[in-house]
N, C-alpha and C positions, 0 to 999 in steps of 0.2 A: 454509790458511785459505780459507773461503768467504765471499762477500758476497752476500746476497740483497736485492733491492730491488723494491718494487712502485710502479708509476707510476699515480696515481689517474686521470689523464686517459685513458690507454690501457687501464687496468684489466688490466695484464699483470704477471706475476711473472717477474723475471729472476734468474739465479744466476750469479755470476762466480767462477771458480776462480782463486785466487791461490796460486802455488807459493812464491814468494819475493819479498821486496822488494829488487830488484836495483838497483844504482847506475845512474844514467843517464849514458851516454857523453857526453863533452864536446861532441861534434859535434851533439848534440840539446839543448844548452843555449843559449838565446838570451842574447846579451850586451847590455849597456847597457839593462837593463829600467827603465822609468820608475819613479821612487820616489814613495811616498805622503808627504805632509807629516807631520812629526813629531807634530803634534797629532792627526791622524787615526789614526796608528799607536798612539799612547798610548790613545786612546778605544777602538779595536777590540781592543787587547790585554787590556783589562779586562772584555771580554764573555765569558760562559761558553760561548756557541755557537762552533763551528768556522766561520770565515768565510774562504773562498777567493775571491780576485779574479783572474780570468783574462782574458788578452787574446787576440784571434783571431790566427791565423797562417795565411798562405796563403789569405786570403779565407774564413776559417772552416772550412777543412778540418782544421785542428788548432788547439790552444790552448796557451798557456804560462802558467806561474804568475807573477803579478805580486806577490802578497802572500798570506800565510797568517798569521793572528793567533796561532797556537800552534806555530810552528816548533820550539819547545823540546821538543815531543813526540818528535822524531827525534834520535837521538844522533849523535855525531861519526862520520863515515864512512858514515852511512845517508843516501844522496843521492837516494832515490827521489822525495821531495818536497823540492825546493829552488827558490829563486827562479830563474826562467828555464827550468825543466824543461818540456819539451813533454809534454802529456797522452798523446799516442800512444805514449810510451815510459815511462810510469809504471805505477802500480798497475793490474792487470787487463789489461795489454796483450797477454798471452798468449792471452786468450780473444777470438778474432776475432768470434764471433757476438754476444756480449753484453759491452758495456763502456761506460764512462761517456762516452767520446768521442762515440758515436752520439747519446746524449741531448743533450750539449752542442751538437752540430751542429744538431739540430732546434730547440733553444731559440734559437740564433743565426739560423737561417733564418726561423723563424716569428715570433719576438719574443714567443712565449707562455710564460708561467710553467709550470714543472713542479713538482709537489709529490708527495710520497709517503713511504714508510717504507724504512729501510735497516737491515739486520741483519747484524752481524759474527758469524761462527760458526767453530768449529774444524772440521776435516775430518770429525769424528765427530758433528757437529751440536750441540755444546755452545754455549750462548749466551755471547757475549762482550759485545755492546753493541747496544742499540736506538737508532736515530736517526730523527728526522723530518727530511726534506730539503726545501729550496726552492731552485730554480734559476731565475734570471731575468736579463734584460739591463738594465743601467743605463748608458745612453749606449752607448759602444763597449766597455764592460766586461761580462763575464759574472760574476755573483755567485752563489756556491754557499754555502748556509748549512746546517749540520748541527746539530741540537739534540738533546742527549742525553735520551732518554725511558726509559732502561732501568728505573729504579726504578718509574716510573709504570706501565709495561706489566706488569712482574712483579707489582705490587700488584693490578692489575686481574685478572690471571689467577688470583691466589690467592683472590679473592672467591667463587669457586665453592664454597669450603669453608665459607662463612658459613652456619651452621645456622639463623640467625634470618631469612634472606632467601630468597625464590625467585629463583634466578639462572639466566640463559640467555645463550648466545653465538650470534649469528646471523651467517652468512656466505652471501652470494649468495641470501638469502631463505630459508635452511634452518637448522635447529638443528644447529650444530656441537658444542655441549655444553650441558648443563643439569643442575641437581640435582633431587632428588626433590620438594623443596618447591615448586619452580616447576611441575612436572608436576601436582602435587596441586591447585594453584590453578585449572588449566584442565581438571580431570576426567580426566587421563590418567596413564600411567606414563612414566618416563624412557625405557624401551626403546621404547615406542610412538612417542615424539617424536624421538629421535635420527635425523638425516638427513632428517626430514620437512619439508614446506613449512611456513613460519611461519603460525600461526593463533592465534586468541584464543578458544578454546572457552569457552562459558558467558558471553561478554561480549555486550553489545548491539551491533547493527550500527553505531551511531554511534561507540561506543568503538573498534571494530575499525578503522574508517576513519581515525579521529583518530590512533591509534597507528601504523598503517601509514604514514601521511603523515610522522610524526615520524621513523620508522625510515629511510624513504627519504632524508630530508634528512641524517641522520647518516651513512648509507652513502656519500653523495656528499661528505661533509665540508662540507656547507653549514651545518651546525649542530654545536655541541660537545656539547650535552646537552639533555635535556628532562625534565620532571616532569608527571605528569597523574594525576588520581584515576580509579579504575575500580571497577566493581561486577561480581562474578561471581554468576551466577544458577543455581539448581537447574532441573531439567527442568520443574517445575511453575510456574516463573516467580518463585518466592520468592528473596529475596536470600540468597546463601551467604556471600560475603565482600565487605567493603569493602577495596580495595587502593590503595596508592600506587605508581605505576609510575615508575621512573627509567630513562632510557636514556643511554648515552654512547658515543662513538666510541673504539675501541681497536684494537690489532693483535693477531691471534691466529694462531699457526702461520705467521708471516711475511706475513700478509695482513690487509687491513682487515676489521674486524668491528664489530658493535654489541653492547654489553653491556647486558642488561636486568635490572633488579632489581625484585622485587615485595615490598612490605612489607604485612603484615596490619594494617589499621586498623579492623577490625570493631568491637572493643569501644569504641574512641574515638568512632566514628561513631554507634553506638547511643546513647551518653550525650549526644551533641550534638543529637539530633533535638528540635525544638521541639514542644510539646504545645498543641493547640488545645482550648478548653474546651467546644465544642459536642458534642452527643451523637453526631453522625455521625463527628466527629473521634476521639472516644473509641473507638468501635467499630473504626474503621480502624486506630488506633494499636495496639489490643490485638491485632488480626490480624497487624500488622507485627511486633510484639514476639515473638509466638509463633513466627513464621517465622524471625526472626533468632536466637532462643534455641535453636531446635531442634537445630542442628548445632554449637553452641558450649557450652563448659563455663562458662556464665554465667547468673546469676540476674538477671533484669530486673525493675525495679519502677517504677511511676509513680503519682502521686496528684494529685488536683485538690482543693484545700482547699474546704470543711472535711471532706467525708465520703466522697470517692471514692478507692479504693485498689486497686492491682493488683500481684501478684507472680507471676512465671512459675514453672512447675512444677519447674524445675531446682533450686530451693531445697531440695526434698526430698533430691535427690542430694547437694547440698553439705553438708547437716547430717546425712546418713546416716540418714534416716528411711525405713526400709523399708516401714512401714505407710502412709506418705504421708498421715498424718492430722494433722500438726502444724498448729495454727491460725495463719494469717497475720494480722498487724496491722502498722501502720506502725512499731512498735517491735521487730518480730521480729528484724531483723538484730542489734540491740544485745544481745539476750538471749543470744547465743552468744559475746560478746566476753570475752576475758580481762581481768584488772584494768587494766593499763596501756593495753591496746588500747582498752578502753571509754573511758578518759579521752581518748585521741587521737581516737577517733571523735566523741565529743561536742564536743571543741574544734574539730574541722574543720567539723562541721555548724553549730555556733554561729557560725562565722566567715563563713557565707554572708550576703550582702547584695546590694543592687542594684549596688553597685560591684564586688563579688566574688561573682558568682553561681555559680561552678563550682569544685570541688575534686577532687583525685585523690590517693589515698594507699593504703598497704598496712597491714593488721592481720592478726592471727591469730585464729582462733575455735576453740572446743572443740565437737566434734560430739556427737550423742547417744550415739555409741559411744566417747566420751572420746578421740578422735583429734584431733591438732592439724592444722589446715589454714591455709594462707596465702591471703588474699583481697585482690585489688586492687579498691578501690572508686572509682567515678567518679560523682559526684553533681552535678546541675545543678538550680538552683531558678529558676523563671520568675516575674518581678515585673511588675506593671502599671505604667502611666505615673506613678502616685502612690507607687510604692515598696512596694506591698503584695504579699506572696507569694501567687501564684495557684495554682501547681502545681509539681511537681518530677518529675525523671526520674533513675534511677540504674541502674548496672550493678555487679554484684559477681562478679568472675571468679576462679575457683579456679586459682591458679598454683602449687599445692603441688609439682607434678611438675617445675617449671622450676627447675633448680639455680641459674641466674643470679639469678632473683628471690629464691630462698631465701637465697642468700649475701648479696645486697643487703639483705634484710630483717634478717638477723642484725646487720649493721653498723648499720642504722637503729635497731634496738632498743637496741643498746649505746649509740649516741650519744644516744638519747632518755633512757636511764637516767642518763647523765652530766648532761644538761640538767636533769632532775628533781632530782638531788642538788644541783646548783649553785643551782637555784631555792630549795630547802629552806634552804640556808645563807643566801641573800639575804633570805628571809622572816624568819628568826631575827634577822638583822642589822637589818631594818626594825623589828621589834618592840622591839629593844633601843634603837634611835634614838628611837622614839616615847616609850618609858618615860623616857629621859634628858631628852627635851624637856619632858615634862610636869613632871618634877621641877624643872627650871630655872625654868619658869613659876611653879610653886608657891612656890619660894624668892623670886622677885621680888615676887610678890603679898604674901608675909609681910613682906618688908622694907618695902614701901610701907604696910602696915597699922600698922607701928610707927614710922612717920615722921609728920610734920605735914602729910600730904597729904589733900586732901578725897576723899570717896568718888567724886565725879565724875571727878577726875583719875586715881584708881586704875583706874576702869573704862576710861577713855580709854587709859591706858598699857597695860593688859592687852590691849585690842583690838590695839594696835600690836605687842605681843609675840607675840600669837597669829598675827597676819598674817605676821610674820617666820618663825615656826616653820612655818606653813602653806606659805609659799613654799619653805622649805628642803626639806620632804618632797616637795613637787611636783617639785622639781629632782632629788631623789634617784631618784624613780621614773621620771623621764625619762632618766636616765643608763644606760649600758651595764651597770653593776652598782650595787649599793646601798651601796657603800663610798665612792664619790667623787662630787664635785659640780663641774660646770663653773662656775667662780667668777664670770665676767663676767655671765652671764644671771641668776645667783642674786642678786648684789648689786644689779644694775640693777632687777630685779623688786621687791626690798624697797623701794628708794628710791621708785620710781614708785608702789607701792602705798600707802606712807605719805603721800606728797604728795596722793594721792587721798583718803585718810581725812581729812586736815587741810584739804582743798580749798585747798592752798597754791599760790601763783603763783611760788614760788622756781624758778629755772632750774637744771637738773641737767646737769653735764658729766661724762661717764664716761670715765675713762682706765684702765679695768680690763683687764689683759692676759688672754689666753686661757690660763687656768691651771686645772688640776684639783686640788682639795684634798680631803683626807679629810673625811668627814661631820662628825666631832666638832669638828675645828677650824673647819670652815666654819660650823657652828651657832653657836659662840661668837662668831666674827667677825661673823656676821649680826646677832646681838643687840647687839654693840658699835656697829655702824652704825645699828641701830635707836635706841639711846640718843642717839647723836650727832645724828641727824636730829631726834629729839624736842627736844633742847636747842636746836638751831638754830631750829626752828619757833617754840618758846616764847620764846626770849630773845635771839636774834641780831639781830632786826629790830624793836625796840620801836616805831619810827615807822611800821610797816606797809609798809616798802619791800619790793619783790619779792626782790632779792638773788640770789645764786648760790651753789650748792654744787658742789664739784669733788672727786671721789674717784679717787685714783690707786693701783693695786695692781699690783705686779710682783715678779719674783724678783730677789734680790740674793745672788749665790753660792748657798748652800743655804738661804737665809732668804727669808721673805715680808715685803716692805716695804709698809706701808699709809700713805697720806698723805691726810688729810681736811681740806679747807679750806672755809670759808664767807666771804662778804664782809660779815659782820655786825660788831657792836661788840666782839666778843671776850669772853673771860672776865674779869670784874672783877678788879682787883689785890688785892682783899680776899680772894679765894678762893685757898686753897693747893691747887694742882692735884695735888701729890704726896700730900697728906694731906687729902682733901676731906671736907667734912661734909654736902654735898648728896647726895641719894639717887642722882641720875643719874650723877654723876662716880664715886661709890662703886661702882655697878654696873659702870661701864666699867673701873675699876681691877681689880675682882675677876675680871671675864671675861678681862681681859688676862693675869692671873696663871694662869688655867686653861689657857691655851695657852703658858705659859712665855715670855711676851713682855715687852717693855719699851716704855713709853709716855712720850712727851714732848710739851710744849705750848710754842708760841711765838705771838706776835702778828705777823702779816704782812699788813696791810690786811684784817684779819679773823682769826678763829681758825684756827690751823694745828696739827693734832694728828697726830703720827707714831707708828706702832706697828711694832715689828720682832719677828718670832718665827721659830723654826725649824720648817720643814715636816716633819711626820711621815708616813712611808709608811703606817703602819697605827696606828690609835689605839684 
């Protein structure tokens, strides 16, 4: 086995050859080693890092092990690491030139911390484990901490294969490795850059200095990572790419290195540029757009309301117009949309507002040659301080050749179709609910026409019934689907709306639980509450007292229990509650039967009406 380690402070690479983990002779074992307290042992044993605590021997010429938090790593009979063992006779002692003892002696003499990387390998160079190490003095004890970073380093190495990023690895200021995408961002080839000094071709002098400073900090491990925006320029000074640069410290080939990732943000940056409405700004903006669109498969558009519009020439290529004669208008992009994609495009543009001025989405188009292309749209609308739309900017990027986007789009289209199907079902359910509601209202009006109720009372009752149904449909459309209603908000809204209609001063106490109820039962229950409130307002307080109404609704096993109370005079003894002759109580009884419920009345310091019915999952 071989152990390779790199000391950041000395910037030196050491390799220790280990032939065998031999047992330490008893004469090199220190007896009566001071023990750690049990609480400290328990704490350290639960840490994932390897923690060695060493004590100096012979004034720091040697050290012996006081404690190691993972002694269970070594099996019975394997005594190379044991409490009391002297470092000079443990792992790596056969290599006199490079060994851990020399590093420990320097830490002991100088008191300075040592940090670096440690790599265990087989004799043929196969990786076993990556470790980050920290060695330092704590009082008279030398503490050695090894932290396993194997998975992290292997992951970082694998990022070179990421086709969506420009990736490079720097060592000693030179390119140790990079992919073709990175080379393309700086106008070179991979072969030209391997082994060359680090440079940022095509970048501004300010960007070069900023990134070099960040890389220097990473190389010295003064910083873990950095992120910074960059722009790459053509020889004529026009912008070629907008990039996001990320750097992080890694180990590569047993030595410290800097991993750099470049991500292309050109399309996003194009769409985020603000538009000024002055003529000079328009001219400058058009020049910038042409420059940015020249080297990208993107159609750029902008407009200043009401009559200024511009679209870049790449749109001819996108729609496969070889004659380049198609007439551009603000609606041109829509004209090539397929059915469902047109609906998505319109809904996304309609959603733009001062609070939501920017959208990004993907659709397909059909070209003039009847080919299907996938287009990524990024649209931003600019509003003035009063919320009026003043201008807009958009990019339409052809992503047809990108398999990742294409597969993502297929999934998006499938999910969109499912949503449309679900909406269709919900709309049909909504129409059905409205039809039923109107039929119920018509039935109530007819009952009142055949009773001894004045026209004014019929109109007033119809208003309250309409209000109840209106509240119900409002709650349906606010719910996640059109089949269920949140009962608490629904009942509370009905009561408060009716009290507003009557200008009533009656106090309302709500004890309605958070229950979802199917729309049909909720509708009937809402009309029952409507009638009970009507009766309370009209008859419960003949002396004009303010009074109180309390509504309690909750689940009882698989049933819904409704308890309605008011503090009024109650229902007269002359009225047969179970066989009423009054219109209001008749309506209440009929609506209760519609939901297969049972209703009862008692007097308890006012009217107390209880209704019990079975909750239906679908009605």
